[in-house]
Residue, then its C-alpha position, 0 to 999 in steps of 0.5 A: m500500500k505504501k509503494k502504491s501511495l509513493f508511485l501515486f505521489i510521483i505521478v501527481f508531481l509529474l502531472a503538476l509540472i506538465t499541466p502548465l504546458t497545456h495552457v500555454n496557448a490559451a491566451s489571445d494571440n500577442s506573439l508578434q508584440q511579445v517578440k517586439d517587446k523583448g527585442t529578439l527573435v529566437v530562431g530554432t534551426s539544425a545547422d547541418y543542412p546546406p545551403y539552407e543553414f550551415t556554419v562558417k568560420k569568420n574571424g575565429k567565430t562560428k557564424y550561421v549562414g544559408l538561405d534560411i538564415s538570410l530569410a530569418q535575418k530579413f524577417a527580424k529586420d522587418i519587425g525591428v528586432k535582433l536575430k538569435v539562432k539556436n542550433m539543435n537536432f532537427d527532431s528537437l525543433l518542434v519540441a522547442l517550439e511547443t515549449h516556447k524555447v524558440d519563437m520560430v523554426i526555420a530548417g527547410m521544414n515541410p508543412t506536412p498535414e501531421r505537423q500542421k496539427s500542432v504547428s502554424f506554418s507560414n506560406i511556402y518560401y522555397t520548393g525543391d525536388q527530393y533527391m538521393l545521395i549515393n556513392k559515385k561508384d554505385a552510379a551505374q547500379f542505382r538510378k530509380i526507386k526500383d533499383f534500391k529494392g532490399k537496400t538500406i536507405g538513410a534519412q533524417t529522422g522527423s523529415l519529409q524524406y524519412s516519410l517518403v522512404k517509409d511509404q514508397m520504398k516498403g521493401n527497404d530498411v530505413k536508417g534514421l539519424a538526427k544529423l545529415n553529417d552522420l548519414v553521409i558518413a554512413l553512406q561513405s562507410q557503406k552502412v547505407n546505400a543511399v541518403a534521401m535529401e532535398e535537392a539543394t542539400a544533396k547537390a551541396f554535399a555532392s559538390n563538396n565531395h568528389t566521391l558522392k553523386v546526386i540522382n533523382p529517384g522519382f519519388d511520388i510527391d504530394e504537392s501539399q507536402t513539398g516546399s519549405a515554410i517557417g514554423f510557429s507555435k499553434g495560434a501565433d497568427s500575428l507572427v505568421n502574418a508578419a512572416n508572410k509579408t516578408i516572404a511576399m516581399v522576398k518572392k516579389d524581388d526574387l531574393i532567394n535566387k538572386e541573393y540568398i542562394p548565391t551567397a550560400a554557395k559562396n560561403m560553401t565554396s569558402n568553407s571548402k577551401t579552408n576546411s583543414m582541421a587546423n583552422y577549427w582548433t578554436y572550436f575544439v578548445k571551446g568544446i573542451e571548456y564547456t565539457l569541463i565546466i559541465t563535468v566539474v559543476s556536476v561532480f560537485f553537486g552530484f556528490m553533495l546530493g548523492t551523499l544526502f540521498a545515501i544518508m536519507r536511504l539509510s535513515r530510519n525515517r520512513l518518509a526520508h527513506a521512501l523519498a530517497v528510494a523513489y528518487i534513486e530508482f526513478v533516475r536510474g530507470t530513465p535515460l539521461m537523454v530523456q532527463v536532459m530533454f525533460v529539464y530543458f523542454g519540460i521544466g524550461a517551459i515553466i522557467q522560460s529564462l532557463p539557459a541550455l547550459i544550466a539545464g544540462i548541468i542540472a540534469v547531469s547533476l541530478n542523474s549523477a547524484a542517484y549513482v553516487a548515492e548508491v556508491i556511498r551507501s555501499g561504502i557506508e554499509s561496508i563499515p562494520a557495525g561495531q565501529t558505530e557502536a564503539s563511537r556511540s559508547l564513547g559519547m559521540s553523536q550520530r552526526e559526529t560518528y558519520r563525520y569522523i568515523i564512518i564517512p572517512q573510512a567509507l570514502k577510502n573504500i569507495w574511491p575507485a567506484l566514485g572515480n569511475e563515476f566521475v570519469t564516466l561523467i565526462k563522457e556522458s556530458s556529451i548528451v547535452s549537445i542535443i539541447g544546443v549546449t556548445d560542449l565538445m560533441y556539439q563543436m565536433q558536429l559544427v566542424q563536420s557541417a563546416t568542413y564536409k568531413g565526417v570521420i576526422p572530427i570524430f577521431i579528434a573528439m575521441v582523442l580529446y575525450f581520452i586525454m580528459t578521462f585519462g588525465l582525470s584517472k591519473v589524478l584520482g589514482y594519485f589520491e587513491g595512493k595517498m589514501k592507502h598510505a594514510 
Protein backbone atom coordinates (compact mmCIF):
# COMPACT_ATOMS: atom_id res chain seq x y z
CA MET A 1 0.00 0.00 0.00
CA LYS A 2 2.88 2.34 0.84
CA LYS A 3 4.51 1.65 -2.56
CA LYS A 4 1.26 2.49 -4.37
CA SER A 5 1.00 5.78 -2.47
CA LEU A 6 4.60 6.60 -3.32
CA PHE A 7 4.13 5.98 -7.03
CA LEU A 8 0.86 7.95 -6.96
CA PHE A 9 2.76 10.87 -5.42
CA ILE A 10 5.38 10.72 -8.22
CA ILE A 11 2.69 10.67 -10.93
CA VAL A 12 0.84 13.61 -9.38
CA PHE A 13 4.11 15.54 -9.08
CA LEU A 14 4.99 14.99 -12.75
CA LEU A 15 1.48 15.94 -13.87
CA ALA A 16 1.77 19.14 -11.85
CA LEU A 17 4.91 20.03 -13.78
CA ILE A 18 3.44 19.18 -17.18
CA THR A 19 -0.03 20.68 -16.73
CA PRO A 20 1.05 24.31 -17.27
CA LEU A 21 2.32 23.33 -20.73
CA THR A 22 -1.20 22.56 -21.87
CA HIS A 23 -2.31 26.11 -21.17
CA VAL A 24 0.46 27.98 -22.91
CA ASN A 25 -1.61 29.00 -25.91
CA ALA A 26 -4.86 29.61 -24.11
CA ALA A 27 -4.49 33.36 -24.06
CA SER A 28 -5.31 35.56 -27.02
CA ASP A 29 -2.52 35.85 -29.59
CA ASN A 30 0.02 38.59 -28.98
CA SER A 31 3.03 36.63 -30.21
CA LEU A 32 4.34 39.38 -32.50
CA GLN A 33 4.13 42.01 -29.78
CA GLN A 34 5.91 39.72 -27.31
CA VAL A 35 8.82 39.32 -29.74
CA LYS A 36 8.97 43.08 -30.28
CA ASP A 37 8.86 43.75 -26.54
CA LYS A 38 11.84 41.53 -25.79
CA GLY A 39 13.72 42.85 -28.82
CA THR A 40 14.95 39.48 -30.11
CA LEU A 41 13.59 36.85 -32.47
CA VAL A 42 14.81 33.44 -31.28
CA VAL A 43 15.07 31.08 -34.24
CA GLY A 44 15.50 27.32 -33.93
CA THR A 45 17.39 25.53 -36.70
CA SER A 46 19.54 22.48 -37.41
CA ALA A 47 22.68 23.91 -38.98
CA ASP A 48 23.77 20.82 -40.91
CA TYR A 49 21.61 21.40 -43.97
CA PRO A 50 23.48 23.37 -46.66
CA PRO A 51 22.54 25.53 -48.49
CA TYR A 52 19.54 26.16 -46.18
CA GLU A 53 21.50 26.50 -42.92
CA PHE A 54 25.09 25.67 -42.07
CA THR A 55 28.06 27.22 -40.32
CA VAL A 56 31.21 29.03 -41.42
CA LYS A 57 34.19 30.29 -39.51
CA LYS A 58 34.71 34.05 -39.76
CA ASN A 59 37.25 35.94 -37.65
CA GLY A 60 37.65 32.87 -35.47
CA LYS A 61 33.94 32.71 -34.62
CA THR A 62 31.07 30.48 -35.72
CA LYS A 63 28.58 32.17 -37.98
CA TYR A 64 25.26 30.71 -39.13
CA VAL A 65 24.63 31.20 -42.84
CA GLY A 66 22.41 29.87 -45.62
CA LEU A 67 19.25 30.89 -47.42
CA ASP A 68 17.09 30.13 -44.35
CA ILE A 69 19.30 32.28 -42.14
CA SER A 70 19.19 35.10 -44.71
CA LEU A 71 15.40 34.90 -44.73
CA ALA A 72 15.29 34.88 -40.91
CA GLN A 73 17.53 37.96 -40.83
CA LYS A 74 15.23 39.72 -43.27
CA PHE A 75 12.19 38.84 -41.16
CA ALA A 76 13.86 40.04 -37.94
CA LYS A 77 14.80 43.31 -39.63
CA ASP A 78 11.27 43.81 -40.95
CA ILE A 79 9.74 43.56 -37.47
CA GLY A 80 12.52 45.65 -35.90
CA VAL A 81 14.27 43.12 -33.64
CA LYS A 82 17.61 41.31 -33.41
CA LEU A 83 18.03 37.71 -34.57
CA LYS A 84 19.23 34.99 -32.18
CA VAL A 85 19.90 31.49 -33.58
CA LYS A 86 19.58 28.31 -31.51
CA ASN A 87 21.13 25.27 -33.15
CA MET A 88 19.83 21.81 -32.16
CA ASN A 89 18.86 18.45 -33.61
CA PHE A 90 16.16 18.58 -36.29
CA ASP A 91 13.85 16.24 -34.38
CA SER A 92 14.03 18.51 -31.29
CA LEU A 93 12.99 21.69 -33.09
CA LEU A 94 9.22 21.30 -32.84
CA VAL A 95 9.52 20.37 -29.15
CA ALA A 96 11.50 23.57 -28.62
CA LEU A 97 8.77 25.48 -30.46
CA GLU A 98 5.97 23.91 -28.45
CA THR A 99 7.69 24.70 -25.15
CA HIS A 100 8.49 28.27 -26.29
CA LYS A 101 12.27 27.85 -26.16
CA VAL A 102 12.26 29.38 -29.65
CA ASP A 103 9.89 31.82 -31.36
CA MET A 104 10.02 30.11 -34.75
CA VAL A 105 11.62 27.21 -36.58
CA ILE A 106 13.27 27.61 -39.97
CA ALA A 107 15.10 24.49 -41.16
CA GLY A 108 13.94 23.66 -44.66
CA MET A 109 10.87 22.19 -42.95
CA ASN A 110 7.95 20.86 -44.96
CA PRO A 111 4.47 21.80 -43.69
CA THR A 112 3.04 18.28 -43.75
CA PRO A 113 -0.58 17.67 -42.59
CA GLU A 114 0.74 15.89 -39.48
CA ARG A 115 2.86 18.87 -38.48
CA GLN A 116 0.08 21.33 -39.20
CA LYS A 117 -1.96 19.74 -36.42
CA SER A 118 0.38 21.23 -33.81
CA VAL A 119 2.29 23.94 -35.70
CA SER A 120 1.20 27.11 -37.51
CA PHE A 121 3.14 27.46 -40.76
CA SER A 122 3.88 30.44 -42.96
CA ASN A 123 3.42 30.38 -46.71
CA ILE A 124 5.91 28.33 -48.72
CA TYR A 125 9.08 30.31 -49.38
CA TYR A 126 11.11 27.77 -51.41
CA THR A 127 10.39 24.49 -53.23
CA GLY A 128 12.89 21.83 -54.27
CA ASP A 129 12.66 18.23 -55.51
CA GLN A 130 13.51 15.19 -53.38
CA TYR A 131 16.77 13.53 -54.42
CA MET A 132 19.10 10.73 -53.36
CA LEU A 133 22.78 11.00 -52.50
CA ILE A 134 24.78 7.91 -53.47
CA ASN A 135 28.42 6.88 -53.77
CA LYS A 136 29.70 7.75 -57.24
CA LYS A 137 30.98 4.19 -57.74
CA ASP A 138 27.37 2.94 -57.45
CA ALA A 139 26.04 5.31 -60.13
CA ALA A 140 25.55 2.53 -62.70
CA GLN A 141 23.66 0.40 -60.18
CA PHE A 142 21.22 2.95 -58.75
CA ARG A 143 19.07 5.25 -60.87
CA LYS A 144 15.42 4.86 -59.78
CA ILE A 145 13.49 3.74 -56.70
CA LYS A 146 13.10 0.19 -58.01
CA ASP A 147 16.89 -0.20 -58.19
CA PHE A 148 17.16 0.11 -54.40
CA LYS A 149 14.98 -2.91 -53.59
CA GLY A 150 16.27 -4.67 -50.49
CA LYS A 151 18.83 -1.95 -49.80
CA THR A 152 19.27 0.30 -46.75
CA ILE A 153 18.27 3.93 -47.19
CA GLY A 154 19.24 6.71 -44.80
CA ALA A 155 17.10 9.74 -43.97
CA GLN A 156 16.96 12.41 -41.30
CA THR A 157 14.53 11.48 -38.53
CA GLY A 158 11.37 13.57 -38.49
CA SER A 159 11.89 14.74 -42.08
CA LEU A 160 9.69 14.50 -45.18
CA GLN A 161 12.38 12.35 -46.78
CA TYR A 162 12.09 9.80 -43.97
CA SER A 163 8.33 9.54 -44.55
CA LEU A 164 8.80 9.23 -48.31
CA VAL A 165 11.24 6.35 -47.93
CA LYS A 166 8.96 4.60 -45.40
CA ASP A 167 5.88 4.98 -47.61
CA GLN A 168 7.28 4.48 -51.11
CA MET A 169 10.18 2.08 -50.51
CA LYS A 170 8.49 -0.57 -48.38
CA GLY A 171 10.96 -3.28 -49.40
CA ASN A 172 13.83 -1.32 -47.92
CA ASP A 173 15.35 -0.89 -44.48
CA VAL A 174 15.28 2.73 -43.31
CA LYS A 175 18.07 4.08 -41.14
CA GLY A 176 17.06 7.32 -39.45
CA LEU A 177 19.61 9.62 -37.81
CA ALA A 178 19.26 13.14 -36.42
CA LYS A 179 22.23 14.64 -38.29
CA LEU A 180 22.77 14.63 -42.05
CA ASN A 181 26.52 14.58 -41.46
CA ASP A 182 26.16 11.23 -39.71
CA LEU A 183 24.09 9.92 -42.61
CA VAL A 184 26.74 10.97 -45.11
CA ILE A 185 29.38 9.18 -43.02
CA ALA A 186 27.15 6.09 -43.01
CA LEU A 187 26.90 6.34 -46.81
CA GLN A 188 30.65 6.65 -47.30
CA SER A 189 31.29 3.71 -44.95
CA GLN A 190 28.73 1.51 -46.76
CA LYS A 191 26.35 1.40 -43.77
CA VAL A 192 23.60 2.72 -46.06
CA ASN A 193 23.31 2.55 -49.85
CA ALA A 194 21.80 5.99 -50.29
CA VAL A 195 20.60 9.03 -48.33
CA ALA A 196 17.32 10.76 -49.18
CA MET A 197 17.68 14.56 -49.16
CA GLU A 198 16.14 17.71 -50.52
CA GLU A 199 17.59 18.62 -53.93
CA ALA A 200 19.65 21.66 -52.96
CA THR A 201 21.15 19.94 -49.92
CA ALA A 202 22.07 16.79 -51.84
CA LYS A 203 23.79 18.89 -54.51
CA ALA A 204 25.65 20.84 -51.84
CA PHE A 205 27.16 17.68 -50.35
CA ALA A 206 27.98 16.23 -53.77
CA SER A 207 29.66 19.42 -54.96
CA ASN A 208 31.97 19.35 -51.93
CA ASN A 209 32.83 15.64 -52.08
CA HIS A 210 34.00 14.08 -55.35
CA THR A 211 33.12 10.55 -54.17
CA LEU A 212 29.38 11.33 -54.00
CA LYS A 213 26.74 11.70 -56.69
CA VAL A 214 23.18 13.04 -56.82
CA ILE A 215 20.29 11.26 -58.53
CA ASN A 216 16.55 11.89 -58.84
CA PRO A 217 14.94 8.53 -57.94
CA GLY A 218 11.45 9.65 -58.91
CA PHE A 219 9.60 9.96 -55.62
CA ASP A 220 5.84 10.42 -56.00
CA ILE A 221 5.46 13.82 -54.34
CA ASP A 222 2.25 15.24 -52.92
CA GLU A 223 2.43 18.96 -53.75
CA SER A 224 0.74 19.79 -50.46
CA GLN A 225 3.80 18.37 -48.66
CA THR A 226 6.51 19.96 -50.76
CA GLY A 227 8.24 23.24 -50.19
CA SER A 228 9.75 24.80 -47.11
CA ALA A 229 7.87 27.01 -44.65
CA ILE A 230 8.54 28.72 -41.33
CA GLY A 231 7.02 27.05 -38.28
CA PHE A 232 5.41 28.95 -35.37
CA SER A 233 3.57 27.96 -32.22
CA LYS A 234 -0.02 26.95 -32.86
CA GLY A 235 -2.21 30.04 -32.86
CA ALA A 236 0.64 32.55 -33.28
CA ASP A 237 -1.28 34.22 -36.11
CA SER A 238 0.27 37.67 -35.78
CA LEU A 239 3.77 36.24 -36.23
CA VAL A 240 2.60 34.10 -39.15
CA ASN A 241 1.04 37.12 -40.86
CA ALA A 242 4.21 39.17 -40.37
CA ALA A 243 6.32 36.32 -41.78
CA ASN A 244 4.02 36.03 -44.80
CA LYS A 245 4.54 39.73 -45.53
CA THR A 246 8.31 39.22 -45.50
CA ILE A 247 8.03 36.12 -47.69
CA ALA A 248 5.85 38.00 -50.17
CA MET A 249 8.47 40.76 -50.47
CA VAL A 250 11.27 38.21 -50.84
CA LYS A 251 9.38 36.40 -53.61
CA LYS A 252 8.50 39.65 -55.36
CA ASP A 253 12.17 40.66 -55.56
CA ASP A 254 13.28 37.03 -56.15
CA LEU A 255 15.83 37.47 -53.34
CA ILE A 256 16.25 33.73 -52.74
CA ASN A 257 17.51 33.03 -56.26
CA LYS A 258 19.25 36.36 -56.83
CA GLU A 259 20.88 36.85 -53.44
CA TYR A 260 20.35 34.17 -50.76
CA ILE A 261 21.37 31.05 -52.72
CA PRO A 262 24.40 32.72 -54.43
CA THR A 263 25.60 33.94 -51.01
CA ALA A 264 25.15 30.44 -49.56
CA ALA A 265 27.09 28.95 -52.48
CA LYS A 266 29.88 31.46 -51.93
CA ASN A 267 30.10 30.53 -48.25
CA MET A 268 30.14 26.83 -49.13
CA THR A 269 32.99 27.38 -51.59
CA SER A 270 34.89 29.38 -48.98
CA ASN A 271 34.42 26.56 -46.46
CA SER A 272 35.72 24.01 -48.94
CA LYS A 273 38.94 26.00 -49.42
CA THR A 274 39.61 26.36 -45.69
CA ASN A 275 38.31 23.04 -44.38
CA SER A 276 41.57 21.94 -42.77
CA MET A 277 41.13 20.75 -39.18
CA ALA A 278 43.87 23.17 -38.11
CA ASN A 279 41.55 26.07 -38.98
CA TYR A 280 38.96 24.83 -36.49
CA TRP A 281 41.11 24.26 -33.40
CA THR A 282 39.28 27.04 -31.55
CA TYR A 283 36.03 25.04 -31.93
CA PHE A 284 37.54 22.06 -30.12
CA VAL A 285 39.08 24.28 -27.42
CA LYS A 286 35.69 25.86 -26.75
CA GLY A 287 34.11 22.41 -26.65
CA ILE A 288 36.66 21.21 -24.07
CA GLU A 289 35.99 24.31 -21.97
CA TYR A 290 32.24 23.70 -21.79
CA THR A 291 32.67 19.96 -21.26
CA LEU A 292 34.93 20.58 -18.27
CA ILE A 293 32.59 23.23 -16.85
CA ILE A 294 29.65 20.82 -17.01
CA THR A 295 31.72 17.99 -15.53
CA VAL A 296 33.26 19.94 -12.63
CA VAL A 297 29.99 21.57 -11.56
CA SER A 298 28.04 18.32 -11.96
CA VAL A 299 30.63 16.36 -9.97
CA PHE A 300 30.34 18.85 -7.08
CA PHE A 301 26.54 18.93 -6.92
CA GLY A 302 26.23 15.25 -7.79
CA PHE A 303 28.49 14.31 -4.87
CA MET A 304 26.71 16.61 -2.42
CA LEU A 305 23.24 15.41 -3.42
CA GLY A 306 24.41 11.81 -3.65
CA THR A 307 25.72 11.94 -0.09
CA LEU A 308 22.43 13.42 1.09
CA PHE A 309 20.33 10.75 -0.65
CA ALA A 310 22.60 7.97 0.62
CA ILE A 311 22.08 9.12 4.21
CA MET A 312 18.34 9.50 3.61
CA ARG A 313 18.14 5.96 2.23
CA LEU A 314 19.95 4.60 5.29
CA SER A 315 17.77 6.70 7.62
CA ARG A 316 15.17 5.14 9.90
CA ASN A 317 12.81 7.94 8.99
CA ARG A 318 10.32 6.25 6.66
CA LEU A 319 9.50 9.37 4.66
CA ALA A 320 13.16 10.24 4.06
CA HIS A 321 13.93 6.63 3.15
CA ALA A 322 10.96 6.40 0.76
CA LEU A 323 11.84 9.69 -0.99
CA ALA A 324 15.45 8.61 -1.44
CA VAL A 325 14.48 5.20 -2.83
CA ALA A 326 11.90 6.74 -5.18
CA TYR A 327 14.40 9.31 -6.48
CA ILE A 328 17.25 6.85 -6.99
CA GLU A 329 15.13 4.21 -8.70
CA PHE A 330 13.35 6.72 -10.92
CA VAL A 331 16.56 8.40 -12.11
CA ARG A 332 18.37 5.10 -12.65
CA GLY A 333 15.35 3.78 -14.53
CA THR A 334 15.20 6.58 -17.13
CA PRO A 335 17.80 7.50 -19.78
CA LEU A 336 19.95 10.57 -19.22
CA MET A 337 18.96 11.89 -22.66
CA VAL A 338 15.29 11.89 -21.64
CA GLN A 339 16.15 13.62 -18.36
CA VAL A 340 18.11 16.34 -20.18
CA MET A 341 15.23 16.96 -22.57
CA PHE A 342 12.68 16.99 -19.73
CA VAL A 343 14.65 19.55 -17.70
CA TYR A 344 15.21 21.82 -20.71
CA PHE A 345 11.89 21.48 -22.53
CA GLY A 346 9.62 20.48 -19.64
CA ILE A 347 10.76 22.47 -16.62
CA GLY A 348 12.23 25.03 -19.01
CA ALA A 349 8.74 25.73 -20.34
CA ILE A 350 7.77 26.92 -16.86
CA ILE A 351 11.04 28.77 -16.26
CA GLN A 352 11.33 30.44 -19.66
CA SER A 353 14.72 32.00 -18.96
CA LEU A 354 16.42 28.68 -18.15
CA PRO A 355 19.57 28.55 -20.36
CA ALA A 356 20.53 25.30 -22.10
CA LEU A 357 23.85 25.14 -20.22
CA ILE A 358 22.18 25.43 -16.81
CA ALA A 359 19.53 22.87 -17.82
CA GLY A 360 22.27 20.48 -18.90
CA ILE A 361 24.19 20.90 -15.64
CA ILE A 362 21.02 20.36 -13.58
CA ALA A 363 20.10 17.18 -15.48
CA VAL A 364 23.61 15.71 -15.35
CA SER A 365 23.99 16.60 -11.64
CA LEU A 366 20.66 15.02 -10.71
CA ASN A 367 21.49 11.92 -12.74
CA SER A 368 24.94 11.55 -11.19
CA ALA A 369 23.55 12.02 -7.69
CA ALA A 370 21.47 8.83 -7.96
CA TYR A 371 24.51 6.71 -8.85
CA VAL A 372 26.80 8.42 -6.34
CA ALA A 373 24.18 7.79 -3.65
CA GLU A 374 24.33 4.05 -4.24
CA VAL A 375 28.13 4.05 -4.28
CA ILE A 376 28.27 5.95 -0.98
CA ARG A 377 25.56 3.76 0.56
CA SER A 378 27.54 0.64 -0.28
CA GLY A 379 30.65 2.21 1.26
CA ILE A 380 28.84 3.09 4.48
CA GLU A 381 27.35 -0.38 4.76
CA SER A 382 30.82 -1.91 4.29
CA ILE A 383 31.96 -0.44 7.63
CA PRO A 384 31.47 -2.95 10.50
CA ALA A 385 28.60 -2.09 12.79
CA GLY A 386 30.92 -2.45 15.77
CA GLN A 387 32.67 0.80 14.89
CA THR A 388 29.40 2.70 15.10
CA GLU A 389 28.59 1.06 18.43
CA ALA A 390 32.06 1.86 19.78
CA SER A 391 31.89 5.53 18.77
CA ARG A 392 28.43 5.91 20.28
CA SER A 393 29.61 4.30 23.53
CA LEU A 394 32.33 6.94 23.67
CA GLY A 395 29.65 9.64 23.70
CA MET A 396 29.82 10.67 20.05
CA SER A 397 26.56 11.76 18.44
CA GLN A 398 25.27 10.09 15.29
CA ARG A 399 26.36 13.11 13.21
CA GLU A 400 29.86 13.01 14.73
CA THR A 401 30.05 9.28 14.16
CA TYR A 402 29.28 9.69 10.48
CA ARG A 403 31.59 12.69 10.08
CA TYR A 404 34.70 11.40 11.86
CA ILE A 405 34.39 7.59 11.76
CA ILE A 406 32.11 6.25 9.04
CA ILE A 407 32.45 8.66 6.08
CA PRO A 408 36.30 8.82 6.04
CA GLN A 409 36.59 5.02 6.01
CA ALA A 410 33.74 4.61 3.52
CA LEU A 411 35.30 7.19 1.20
CA LYS A 412 38.54 5.22 1.19
CA ASN A 413 36.67 2.03 0.26
CA ILE A 414 34.55 3.57 -2.49
CA TRP A 415 37.16 5.85 -4.05
CA PRO A 416 37.74 3.61 -7.13
CA ALA A 417 33.99 3.31 -7.82
CA LEU A 418 33.47 7.01 -7.17
CA GLY A 419 36.34 7.87 -9.51
CA ASN A 420 34.82 5.69 -12.20
CA GLU A 421 31.58 7.64 -11.91
CA PHE A 422 33.43 10.95 -12.32
CA VAL A 423 35.29 9.66 -15.39
CA THR A 424 32.01 8.44 -16.86
CA LEU A 425 30.51 11.86 -16.25
CA ILE A 426 32.96 13.46 -18.70
CA LYS A 427 31.72 11.16 -21.47
CA GLU A 428 28.04 11.30 -20.56
CA SER A 429 28.09 15.11 -20.59
CA SER A 430 28.19 14.85 -24.40
CA ILE A 431 24.44 14.17 -24.33
CA VAL A 432 23.71 17.83 -23.51
CA SER A 433 24.62 18.70 -27.12
CA ILE A 434 21.08 17.66 -28.12
CA ILE A 435 19.69 20.82 -26.49
CA GLY A 436 22.30 23.10 -28.03
CA VAL A 437 24.95 23.26 -25.29
CA THR A 438 28.25 24.02 -27.01
CA ASP A 439 30.25 21.17 -25.49
CA LEU A 440 32.87 19.10 -27.33
CA MET A 441 30.28 16.93 -29.11
CA TYR A 442 28.35 19.99 -30.28
CA GLN A 443 31.52 21.64 -31.58
CA MET A 444 32.52 18.44 -33.36
CA GLN A 445 29.21 18.48 -35.22
CA LEU A 446 29.76 22.11 -36.20
CA VAL A 447 33.16 21.21 -37.65
CA GLN A 448 31.57 18.35 -39.57
CA SER A 449 28.99 20.71 -41.05
CA ALA A 450 31.55 23.36 -41.92
CA THR A 451 34.18 21.08 -43.47
CA TYR A 452 32.01 18.32 -45.03
CA LYS A 453 34.34 15.87 -43.31
CA GLY A 454 32.78 13.30 -41.04
CA VAL A 455 35.36 10.88 -39.69
CA ILE A 456 38.33 13.19 -38.91
CA PRO A 457 36.37 15.45 -36.48
CA ILE A 458 35.07 12.31 -34.73
CA PHE A 459 38.62 10.99 -34.35
CA ILE A 460 39.85 14.31 -32.93
CA ALA A 461 36.94 14.45 -30.45
CA MET A 462 37.64 10.84 -29.43
CA VAL A 463 41.30 11.65 -28.73
CA LEU A 464 40.35 14.76 -26.73
CA TYR A 465 37.84 12.80 -24.61
CA PHE A 466 40.54 10.19 -23.97
CA ILE A 467 43.03 12.85 -22.86
CA MET A 468 40.50 14.31 -20.41
CA THR A 469 39.40 10.97 -18.97
CA PHE A 470 42.95 9.57 -18.79
CA GLY A 471 44.16 12.73 -17.06
CA LEU A 472 41.36 12.54 -14.51
CA SER A 473 42.09 8.83 -13.93
CA LYS A 474 45.70 9.67 -13.11
CA VAL A 475 44.66 12.39 -10.65
CA LEU A 476 42.20 10.04 -8.95
CA GLY A 477 44.85 7.32 -8.84
CA TYR A 478 47.24 9.70 -7.12
CA PHE A 479 44.75 10.44 -4.33
CA GLU A 480 43.89 6.75 -4.05
CA GLY A 481 47.56 6.02 -3.39
CA LYS A 482 47.62 8.76 -0.73
CA MET A 483 44.62 7.19 1.00
CA LYS A 484 46.25 3.74 1.08
CA HIS A 485 49.25 5.13 2.92
CA ALA A 486 47.19 7.31 5.25
